[in-house]
LUMTI-508052 format. One line per 10 residues: number of its first residue (from 1); their letters; for each residue x, y, z of N, C-alpha, C. Coordinates in steps of 0.05 Angstrom, whole numbers. Layout:
<balums>
NUM = A = X:Y:Z:X:Y:Z:X:Y:Z; ...
</balums>
This chain:
<balums>
1 = MSTITKTINK = 667:552:-1091:679:559:-1065:659:558:-1042; 635:569:-1048:615:568:-1027:606:540:-1020; 605:523:-1041:598:495:-1036:618:481:-1019; 644:486:-1023:665:473:-1007:663:483:-978; 658:509:-975:655:521:-948:632:509:-932; 610:505:-946:586:494:-933:591:465:-924; 606:450:-941:612:422:-935:630:421:-911; 650:439:-909:669:439:-886:654:446:-861; 636:467:-862:621:475:-838:602:453:-829; 591:438:-849:573:416:-842:587:394:-828
11 = NKSPKRLSDS = 612:388:-837:628:367:-824:637:375:-797; 641:401:-792:651:411:-766:628:413:-746; 603:415:-755:581:418:-736:577:392:-720; 571:395:-693:569:372:-676:545:354:-684; 549:328:-681:527:309:-688:506:310:-666; 481:310:-674:459:311:-655:452:282:-647; 448:278:-621:440:252:-611:412:245:-620; 407:220:-625:380:211:-633:361:215:-610; 335:216:-617:315:220:-597:315:198:-576; 318:173:-585:318:151:-566:341:152:-547
21 = TQCYLLISLQ = 365:161:-558:388:163:-540:384:185:-519; 372:207:-527:366:229:-508:347:220:-487; 327:204:-495:307:194:-475:320:176:-455; 338:158:-464:352:140:-446:370:155:-427; 383:176:-437:400:192:-420:384:206:-398; 360:215:-405:343:229:-386:334:211:-363; 330:186:-370:320:167:-349:342:149:-339; 367:155:-346:390:138:-338:393:136:-308; 389:159:-293:392:158:-264:370:140:-251; 346:141:-262:325:125:-252:330:95:-257
31 = IIGFLVFTIY = 341:89:-281:348:62:-288:370:51:-269; 390:68:-265:412:60:-248:402:55:-219; 385:73:-210:374:70:-183:357:45:-181; 341:39:-202:325:15:-202:342:-10:-200; 364:-10:-216:381:-34:-216:396:-37:-189; 405:-15:-178:421:-16:-153:404:-21:-129; 382:-7:-127:366:-8:-102:342:-27:-103; 336:-38:-127:314:-57:-129:322:-84:-139; 333:-85:-163:341:-110:-175:363:-124:-160; 384:-110:-153:407:-122:-139:399:-133:-112
41 = PIIWAVSKSW = 384:-118:-95:375:-129:-69:358:-154:-72; 341:-154:-93:324:-178:-98:341:-202:-104; 360:-199:-122:378:-221:-129:394:-230:-105; 404:-210:-89:420:-217:-65:403:-233:-45; 378:-224:-41:361:-237:-21:354:-266:-30; 348:-269:-56:342:-295:-66:366:-314:-64; 390:-304:-70:414:-320:-69:420:-329:-40; 413:-312:-20:419:-318:8:398:-337:20; 376:-342:6:355:-359:17:364:-387:22; 384:-396:8:394:-423:11:419:-425:28
51 = FYYNGVDAET = 424:-405:44:447:-404:61:440:-397:90; 457:-407:108:456:-396:135:474:-371:134; 463:-348:140:478:-323:138:470:-304:161; 489:-297:177:484:-279:200:498:-253:197; 507:-247:173:522:-222:169:552:-225:169; 561:-248:178:590:-254:179:597:-274:156; 612:-265:137:618:-282:114:632:-308:122; 649:-307:142:664:-331:150:646:-352:162; 623:-345:172:605:-364:184:582:-372:165; 583:-363:141:562:-369:121:565:-398:112
61 = SFVGWENFAI = 543:-412:110:544:-440:100:519:-446:84; 523:-463:64:500:-472:47:483:-492:62; 457:-487:63:438:-505:77:417:-516:59; 418:-509:33:398:-519:14:370:-510:20; 351:-530:21:323:-524:26:316:-523:55; 335:-524:73:329:-525:101:314:-500:111; 322:-477:102:308:-452:110:278:-453:102; 272:-464:78:245:-465:69:229:-486:84; 243:-508:92:229:-529:107:222:-519:135; 240:-503:147:234:-492:174:211:-472:172
71 = AFSDAKYWSS = 209:-458:150:189:-437:147:161:-448:150; 156:-472:140:129:-483:140:120:-492:168; 139:-492:187:131:-498:215:135:-474:233; 139:-451:221:143:-426:236:116:-415:244; 108:-420:269:81:-411:278:78:-381:278; 99:-366:285:98:-337:286:94:-325:258; 107:-337:239:104:-327:211:76:-331:201; 65:-355:205:38:-360:194:16:-346:210; 21:-341:236:1:-326:252:2:-297:243; 25:-287:234:26:-260:223:10:-257:198
81 = WIVTFKFTFY = 8:-279:182:-9:-278:158:-39:-275:166; -47:-289:187:-75:-286:197:-81:-257:205; -62:-245:219:-65:-217:227:-66:-199:202; -49:-205:182:-48:-189:157:-75:-190:143; -86:-214:140:-112:-217:127:-134:-203:142; -134:-205:168:-154:-192:185:-152:-162:182; -128:-152:184:-123:-123:181:-132:-113:153; -125:-128:132:-133:-121:105:-163:-121:102; -176:-141:112:-205:-144:109:-219:-121:123; -213:-116:148:-226:-94:163:-221:-67:151
91 = KIIIEIPLAL = -197:-63:141:-190:-37:130:-205:-32:103; -205:-53:86:-216:-50:60:-247:-45:61; -261:-60:79:-290:-57:80:-298:-30:91; -279:-16:104:-285:11:113:-275:32:93; -251:29:84:-238:49:68:-251:53:40; -256:31:26:-266:33:-1:-294:45:-2; -313:35:14:-340:48:14:-339:77:23; -322:83:43:-319:111:52:-309:128:29; -288:119:15:-277:135:-7:-297:139:-29; -313:118:-35:-333:120:-56:-355:139:-49
101 = VLATLLSKGR = -365:137:-24:-387:155:-16:-377:184:-16; -354:190:-5:-344:217:-5:-339:227:-34; -328:210:-51:-324:218:-79:-350:224:-93; -371:209:-87:-397:214:-99:-408:241:-90; -404:247:-64:-414:273:-54:-398:296:-65; -372:293:-68:-355:315:-77:-354:318:-107; -365:299:-122:-365:301:-151:-391:315:-161; -407:324:-143:-432:337:-151:-429:367:-157; -404:377:-154:-399:405:-161:-408:424:-139; -411:414:-114:-420:431:-93:-398:452:-85
111 = KGSNAFRSIF = -406:473:-73:-387:494:-65:-369:483:-43; -343:488:-48:-323:479:-28:-313:451:-32; -322:437:-53:-315:409:-57:-285:406:-62; -273:425:-76:-244:423:-81:-228:426:-55; -237:443:-37:-223:446:-11:-225:420:5; -248:408:5:-252:383:20:-235:360:7; -232:360:-19:-215:340:-32:-186:343:-22; -177:368:-21:-150:372:-11:-146:364:18; -166:371:34:-165:364:63:-164:334:67; -181:319:52:-182:290:55:-157:277:44
121 = YLPNIISVAI = -144:290:25:-120:278:13:-95:283:29; -95:304:45:-71:312:60:-58:290:77; -74:273:91:-61:252:107:-44:233:90; -50:231:64:-35:213:47:-6:221:42; 0:247:46:27:256:41:44:257:67; 31:249:89:46:248:114:61:222:116; 85:223:126:102:199:128:88:177:145; 91:152:138:79:130:152:89:130:181; 114:136:185:125:136:212:111:158:229; 106:181:217:93:203:232:64:195:238
131 = VGVMVSNLFD = 51:182:219:24:173:224:23:154:248; 42:136:248:44:117:270:48:130:297; 65:150:298:70:165:323:45:180:331; 31:192:312:7:207:318:-15:188:329; -19:165:317:-39:147:326:-33:136:353; -7:128:358:0:117:384:-3:137:406; 3:163:401:-1:184:421:-31:190:425; -46:190:403:-75:196:404:-90:176:421; -82:150:418:-96:129:433:-80:119:457; -61:134:466:-46:127:490:-65:127:514
141 = YFGVMNKILS = -57:113:536:-74:111:560:-81:139:570; -62:158:568:-67:185:577:-70:204:553; -77:192:530:-79:208:505:-104:224:502; -106:237:478:-128:255:472:-154:240:471; -154:216:458:-179:202:454:-193:195:481; -177:185:500:-188:179:526:-199:204:541; -185:226:537:-194:251:549:-220:260:537; -223:257:511:-249:264:498:-271:247:507; -266:221:508:-287:202:517:-295:207:546; -275:213:563:-281:219:591:-297:245:594
151 = ALGLVKNPID = -290:265:578:-304:291:579:-333:288:570; -338:270:551:-365:266:542:-381:247:560; -367:236:580:-381:218:598:-385:190:587; -371:183:565:-375:156:553:-360:135:567; -339:142:581:-323:122:596:-317:134:624; -316:116:644:-309:125:671:-278:125:675; -266:104:664:-237:101:667:-225:100:639; -200:110:636:-187:110:610:-184:81:599; -187:79:573:-184:53:560:-155:48:552; -145:25:559:-118:18:550:-121:5:523
161 = WFANSSTSLG = -120:21:502:-125:12:474:-106:-10:465; -81:-8:475:-60:-27:465:-56:-50:484; -75:-55:502:-72:-77:522:-80:-104:510; -98:-104:490:-106:-130:478:-106:-127:448; -106:-150:435:-103:-150:406:-127:-138:391; -151:-141:402:-175:-131:388:-175:-101:386; -172:-87:409:-171:-58:408:-147:-47:393; -124:-61:396:-100:-53:382:-104:-54:352; -116:-76:343:-121:-78:314:-141:-58:304; -161:-52:321:-180:-31:314:-167:-4:311
171 = VLVAGSTWSS = -149:3:329:-134:28:327:-117:29:302; -104:7:296:-87:6:272:-103:10:247; -126:-3:246:-144:0:222:-153:28:219; -162:41:242:-171:68:241:-150:88:231; -126:85:242:-104:103:234:-96:99:205; -94:74:196:-86:68:169:-107:77:149; -133:74:156:-155:83:139:-154:113:135; -150:127:158:-148:157:157:-125:166:139; -103:151:139:-79:158:125:-82:155:95; -98:134:86:-97:127:58:-123:129:42
181 = FGINMLYFCA = -145:135:56:-170:135:41:-172:159:21; -157:180:26:-158:204:9:-150:199:-19; -129:183:-24:-120:178:-51:-141:161:-66; -153:142:-52:-174:126:-65:-199:143:-72; -204:162:-54:-226:181:-60:-221:196:-86; -197:205:-90:-190:220:-114:-192:202:-139; -184:177:-136:-187:158:-158:-216:155:-166; -233:152:-145:-262:149:-150:-273:175:-163; -264:198:-154:-273:223:-165:-267:224:-195; -243:216:-203:-236:215:-231:-253:196:-247
191 = ALNNVPKDMY = -259:173:-235:-276:153:-248:-305:164:-252; -315:177:-231:-343:187:-232:-346:209:-252; -325:225:-256:-326:247:-275:-327:237:-304; -320:212:-308:-320:201:-335:-346:186:-342; -365:185:-323:-391:173:-328:-407:193:-345; -418:185:-368:-433:203:-385:-458:215:-370; -461:241:-372:-483:254:-358:-510:248:-370; -510:242:-397:-535:236:-410:-549:211:-399; -532:193:-388:-544:168:-376:-561:175:-352; -552:194:-336:-567:203:-313:-592:218:-322
201 = EAADIDGAGK = -589:234:-343:-612:249:-353:-634:230:-363; -625:209:-377:-645:189:-387:-658:174:-364; -642:169:-343:-653:155:-319:-674:173:-305; -668:199:-304:-687:218:-292:-713:218:-307; -711:218:-333:-736:218:-350:-752:192:-345; -738:170:-341:-752:145:-336:-762:142:-308; -756:162:-291:-766:162:-264:-748:147:-244; -724:140:-251:-706:126:-233:-696:145:-211; -696:136:-186:-687:152:-164:-657:153:-162; -646:169:-144:-617:172:-141:-604:146:-132
211 = IRQFFNITIP = -616:132:-114:-605:107:-104:-604:86:-127; -625:84:-142:-626:65:-164:-605:73:-186; -602:99:-191:-582:108:-210:-554:101:-200; -550:103:-174:-523:97:-163:-516:68:-168; -535:50:-162:-528:21:-164:-531:11:-193; -547:23:-209:-552:12:-236:-535:27:-258; -526:51:-251:-510:66:-271:-482:71:-261; -480:84:-237:-454:92:-227:-435:69:-222; -445:49:-206:-428:27:-199:-419:11:-223; -437:3:-242:-428:-12:-265:-409:4:-283
221 = MIAPVASTIL = -413:31:-285:-396:47:-303:-368:50:-292; -365:51:-266:-338:55:-254:-326:28:-246; -339:6:-251:-330:-20:-242:-301:-27:-252; -294:-22:-277:-266:-27:-285:-245:-12:-269; -251:14:-264:-232:30:-249:-233:21:-220; -257:15:-210:-260:7:-181:-244:-19:-176; -243:-37:-195:-228:-62:-191:-198:-56:-188; -188:-36:-204:-160:-28:-201:-155:-14:-175; -173:3:-167:-170:17:-141:-170:-3:-118; -187:-23:-119:-188:-43:-98:-162:-60:-98
231 = LLAINGTLHV = -152:-66:-122:-127:-81:-123:-104:-65:-110; -102:-39:-117:-81:-23:-105:-84:-21:-74; -109:-19:-65:-114:-17:-36:-107:-43:-22; -114:-65:-34:-107:-91:-22:-77:-95:-22; -64:-89:-44:-35:-92:-46:-21:-75:-25; -29:-49:-23:-16:-32:-3:-20:-41:25; -44:-51:31:-50:-60:58:-35:-85:66; -33:-104:47:-19:-129:52:11:-124:58; 22:-102:46:50:-97:50:57:-79:74; 36:-72:89:41:-54:112:60:-67:132
241 = GEYILVTTGG = 79:-51:142:98:-62:161:109:-41:180; 121:-20:168:133:1:185:112:14:203; 88:18:192:67:31:207:61:15:232; 60:-11:230:54:-29:253:76:-26:274; 101:-26:265:124:-25:284:124:1:299; 118:23:285:118:49:298:95:52:318; 72:41:311:48:46:327:46:27:351; 48:1:346:45:-18:368:70:-35:373; 89:-35:354:112:-52:356:105:-82:354; 82:-87:343:72:-115:341:58:-125:365
251 = GPAGTTNTVG = 57:-109:386:45:-117:412:15:-115:411; 2:-126:431:14:-140:454:23:-169:447; 48:-175:455:59:-202:452:59:-211:423; 63:-193:404:65:-200:376:38:-205:362; 16:-200:375:-10:-207:364:-20:-187:343; -6:-165:339:-13:-147:317:9:-145:296; 27:-164:296:48:-165:276:36:-175:249; 38:-158:229:32:-167:202:57:-181:190; 55:-192:167:78:-205:154:101:-186:151; 94:-162:141:115:-142:136:129:-134:162
261 = SYLIDAFVPG = 114:-128:183:126:-119:208:142:-142:221; 132:-167:218:146:-190:230:173:-194:216; 174:-193:190:199:-197:176:219:-175:182; 209:-150:183:227:-128:189:238:-130:218; 220:-135:236:228:-136:265:246:-160:271; 242:-182:258:256:-206:265:282:-211:249; 284:-199:224:306:-207:207:321:-184:194; 312:-160:196:326:-138:183:347:-127:202; 372:-126:194:393:-115:211:386:-87:221; 391:-81:246:383:-56:258:358:-59:274
271 = FADTAVNIGY = 341:-78:267:316:-84:282:319:-111:297; 330:-130:283:333:-157:294:357:-160:312; 359:-183:325:383:-190:341:407:-193:322; 430:-189:334:455:-190:317:461:-218:306; 452:-239:321:459:-266:312:437:-279:296; 417:-264:286:395:-276:272:404:-287:245; 391:-308:236:396:-320:210:382:-304:188; 397:-285:176:386:-268:155:378:-285:131; 392:-307:126:385:-325:104:357:-336:107; 350:-343:131:323:-353:136:302:-331:131
281 = GCALALITTV = 309:-307:139:291:-284:133:288:-280:103; 309:-284:88:307:-281:59:289:-303:47; 291:-327:59:273:-349:50:244:-342:56; 238:-331:79:211:-323:86:201:-301:67; 219:-282:61:212:-261:42:205:-272:15; 220:-292:6:214:-304:-20:187:-319:-20; 182:-333:2:156:-346:5:133:-326:5; 138:-304:19:118:-282:21:112:-271:-7; 133:-267:-23:130:-256:-50:113:-274:-67; 118:-300:-65:102:-320:-80:73:-318:-72
291 = IYSVIAVIYS = 67:-316:-46:39:-315:-37:26:-289:-47; 41:-267:-46:30:-242:-57:23:-245:-86; 40:-258:-101:36:-262:-130:11:-279:-135; 8:-300:-119:-16:-317:-121:-41:-302:-116; -41:-285:-95:-64:-269:-88:-71:-250:-111; -50:-237:-123:-55:-219:-145:-67:-233:-169; -57:-257:-175:-68:-273:-198:-97:-281:-193; -102:-290:-169:-130:-298:-162:-149:-274:-164; -139:-251:-154:-156:-227:-156:-161:-219:-185; -140:-220:-201:-143:-212:-229:-162:-230:-244
301 = KSTKKLQNIY = -161:-256:-238:-179:-275:-251:-208:-271:-242; -211:-266:-216:-238:-263:-205:-252:-237:-213; -236:-217:-220:-248:-191:-227:-247:-185:-257; -240:-205:-272:-237:-200:-301:-263:-192:-314; -285:-202:-304:-311:-195:-316:-319:-166:-311; -307:-154:-291:-314:-126:-285:-304:-107:-307; -284:-117:-323:-274:-100:-344:-292:-97:-368; -312:-114:-370:-330:-114:-393:-360:-113:-386; -366:-98:-364:-394:-95:-357:-409:-79:-377; -396:-58:-387:-409:-41:-408:-392:-43:-433
</balums>
């Protein structure tokens, strides 16, 4: 009797889902969001690249490779690439060394280092739009920066920072570096903490100074991680767009437009003119993606040796 009862109770008990099924259920919302907000827009944009499309289905027409042919003679698009590379170069040569130096100083276990890490990281959590507004107000003709320079007697008249492309680009680089160097500093801190301490002790015994230890031990030991940090920094800088629009709007006369800001301002509904050819913008976005991919492959090939220094 007891055996029959146990069998009945066992059959009535609910079946437990497998571990893999539970895992998929937990991440189902993320998967749906990825498909809806990432994969579908990509497929939609690629499909529209071969069409004239201005948002009105009745006026949509197939144009084949015409959009791509026009792209190669688009002076504004290719000039925005020059600005993008200049912006990336100037920012990276400032941001990465700054992050590494600060990480080296803060990884020594000095008093208050944790507080400084938090302070340096805080700008990274601020919205890009807010950073743009802050920078544009800070360097405004009647802004705080000009007031400080005037008070110190460094300038007689306020500087119009956004009047020419050189000073505008310098302001953009400064604001973007302030916003993002903190996260790279934390990455470097994590890498430095994984360097074996006995290597420094052996170097001290051999009489190696701190500078020699830094270049002969620290740099080679963190090289694999540093290559990844540099890749992330380059990738993030190449994709910058909204920050440019909020800060300078691409001015003066479009000379500070990066590829991202140019595509958003010229072809994204809500920013662009109502009659713009969105299909052409999709073609430019596809070309941009290919260029990004080529840059990533070239970088990966050129830094492959850094993975096996030690």
